N, C-alpha and C positions, 0 to 999 in steps of 0.2 A: 459531848466528847465520848468517843468509843474507847473503852478500856482495852489495852493490849493484853494478850494472854500472858500469864506469869511464866517466868523462865522455868525450865525443867530442873530437876534435882542436880543434873550435871552442869548446870550453868549455861547450857546452850538453849537457843530458842526452841519452842515447841515444833515438832516435826511438820505440822500443817503449815506453820509460818515459813519454815525453811523451803518447803515445796512451792509455796506461792511466790516467795521471793525469787526463786530460780525459774519460775514459769514452767515447772517440771510436771508433765502429765504422763500417766502410766501408759505404756505401749502394749497393746494386746499381742503384737507379734513377738514380744519378749516374755509373755506370760506374766506381766507385772500386775500385782495387786498389793497395795501398801497398807500396812496397819499403822494408823496414826495414834492410837491410844497407848500411851506409855505404860499404863497399868497392865494392859494385855501383853505387850511385848516383854515386860518384866516377869509376868506369869510364865511365859514361854521360856525365858532365860532361867528362871528358878527350876522349871521342870527339867532343864538340861543339866542342872547342877548336882552337887556343889561345884562351884567354878573357881574357888580360891586356888591360885597358883597354876591354873590350867590354861592351855592353849585351846581356843575354839576355832574351828574352821567353819566359815559361813559362806553360803552360796546365794548369790543374788541379793546383796544387802540393800540395793536401791539407794535411797537417800539416808539410810542408816538407822532406821527405827529400832530394829532388833540389835544392831551393833551397839548402840548406846545402852540398851537394856542389859546386854551381856557384861559391859564394863561396870554398870551400876550394881550388878549382882555379883561382882567380884572376879570376873575373868582377868587373868594376868595379861593375856595376849589374844588378839583376834587376827586371823588370816582370812581375808575376804576375797572371793572371786566374783567379779562383776563385769558384765559385758557392755553395759550402758555407760559410755563416757560422760554423759550428761550428769551423772551422779558424782563426778569428781569433786566439785566444790563442796558439796555437803559432807562427803567422806573426808576431805582434807581438813575441814573444820573439826571433825571428830578426832582426827590424827593429831591436830594441834592441841586439843584438850587433853589427850592421853599420849604424850610424847614417847615415841619408840615402841608403842604397844599395838598399833594398828598397821598391818601390812596388807595393802590392797593390790590385787593382781587384776588388771583389766584384760580379761580373756574369756573365751567361750568355755563354759563349764563342761561341755560334752567332750572336749578334747584335752582337758587339764590332766596333768600327771599328779594324781592325788597322793601317791606314796611319797613323791618328791616334796610336795608341799608339807606333808606331815612331818618330814624330817627337820623342818624349820624350828620345831619346838624341842624342848628337852625331853618330853615324853609324848606318848601318843595323844592326839587331839580328840576332843569331843566335836562331833559334827552337829551343828544346830542351825536350822534354816527354815525360813518361810519360802519353800521352793517355788521357782517359776512353774506354774501349772503345766506348761507345754512340754517340759522336759523332766518332770519329777519322777515318773516311773522309770525312764531310761537311766537316770542317775542312780536311783535305788538299785536297780538290777546290776548295774556296773559295780556298785559297792558290795552287794551281796555275793558277787562272783569274783571278788578280789582274790588274788593269789600272790604270795602264799597266805595260808590261813593258819592261825588267827590273823585278822586284818590289821591295817595300819591305824585304825581308830578304836577308841575306847567304847563309844556308843554313838548311835544316831538318834537325834531328836528332831523330827521333821514334820512340817505342815504339808498336808496333802488335801486334795478334794476329798470329801467324806467318803465317796464311793470307792476311791482308791484305798483309803485307810481301812475300810471294811474288808476289802479284798485281801489286804495284808494279814489281818488277824482272823480271817474266816475259818470256821470249823468244818471238818468233813460233813458232807450231807447238805450243806447250804449252797444256795445259788452262787454266792460270791466266792466259794472255794475253788481254787484253780492253781495254775502254775506259780503265780506270785506268792500265794499263801504257802505252798509246799517249800519253795526255796527259802523264803523268809523265815519260816518256822523250823526248818532243818538247821540253818546256820545261825539263827538268832532267837532271842526270846522277845517277840514283839508285844507291845501293850498300847492300846488306844487310851491316851491320857485324858483328853477332853475334846469336845467339839466347839467350833466357833461359828457364829451366825454370819451370813453373808454381809450384813450391815456393818460388820467390824472392819471391812476392807474398803479401800478406795482405789479404783472404782468398785462398785458392788458387784460381785460375781453372781451367777444365777444359781449357784449351789453352795451348801454349807461346806466347811472345812473341818479337819480334825488333826490333832497333834498325836504323832505316834513315836514311841521310844522303841528302838531295836538294840538289844544288848547281845553282842556276839557270844556264841557257844564255842569255847576253845576247840573241842573235839566233837564235831557233830557225829551222831550215831543213828543207824549203822553207817560205817564209813564208805564213801564212794566219791568219785570225782564230780564236781559240781556240773561240769559239762555233760556228763552222762545223765545226771538227774534232770538236767534241762531237756535232754533229748527224750527221756522216758515220759516226762510230764507233757512235752509238746505232742507226742503221739497219743497219749491217753486222753488229754483234754481237747485235742484237735477234733475228736469225734466223741464228745462226752456223752452223747445219748446212746452210743453203742456199747455193747459189752466189751470188756478188755480183750477177749479172744479175737475180736474184730479190729478194734481201734489200734491194737499193738502190732498189727500186720505192717504198719508203716515203719516199725522199728525192727521187727524180726520176722523171718519167713515161718517160724514155728512158735508163735506166741504162747500156745498152750503148754509147751514144754518149759518155756521160760517162767510162766506163771506157776506151774507145778513145782519147779525148783525153788521158787520164792515162797511157796506155801500160800498162794493167793488163788481164790476161786476164779475160774475164767469167765463166769457169768456175771461177775460184779462190773459196775461202771466206775469210771475214774473218781467220781465224787464220793464213793463209798470207802476209798482207801485212806488210811491215815498217812501222816507225814513219814512215819517209820516204815510203813508198807512200801511207799514209793522209794525210799532210800534203800530198802532191802532189795527191791526189784532192780534198782540201778546197780547195786553191789553184785547181784547174781549175773546181770547182763554183761558186766565188765569181765566176768570170768568165763564167759562162753568161749568155746574153741574158736580161734581166729580173731578174738578181740585183743 
């Protein structure tokens, strides 16, 4: 006789059993990679905490592994955005286990109105998610460019491919340092919390993953518009092997004057500038005549 897996602490069947019973297979087109280990999903939920009394916004819950962990770790309410209708039975079972506390929206996360969803709670939500790999960076950039600022969320605790996570926290002078690092580190304090081996996911991806926390900075400094910072970094890193006096010609017809006003040597390359340098450059650029 084959022993059945023991029920999980929430009284629901183990996630692997739920997936098998539904005949649910992950779809590559949706960037799906499920975490079946409740110990790991609870570790992620704890990293997003403390959750007592909090609303958590989750993207791509799939069959609900992290959703269940969020409730077990004390979340008062979870608002989940899921595109895959096949997940409905698993998520409905969780909703029945936690009456009135799970709100699932079946929609495309790329077109969701996040600020409107955030208003569903009494306070700003925490965003916690094992993000679909194929849209993870697009979602993050959208959240980092939120207006007005400070944003509609308390913090972001997100799972990325490890390469993307390293780009978020990269320091000047490193190969991973680029536009994403500058914008992320200007508006938030990002921390790489821990890495996760490919074997933790089903199906097994070809790369490791990492959990990153991003805590908003209320008043980023030097002050500038995030759109301007984006334009400056696009020009600078678009030709990152060239000196700034050349790469910034895509931004200004007189890049040396712009650099001089910002106190930055024209012979430097983009990767040598700090986050503050880029923000100062954007600040000066906004104040040029005709801007």
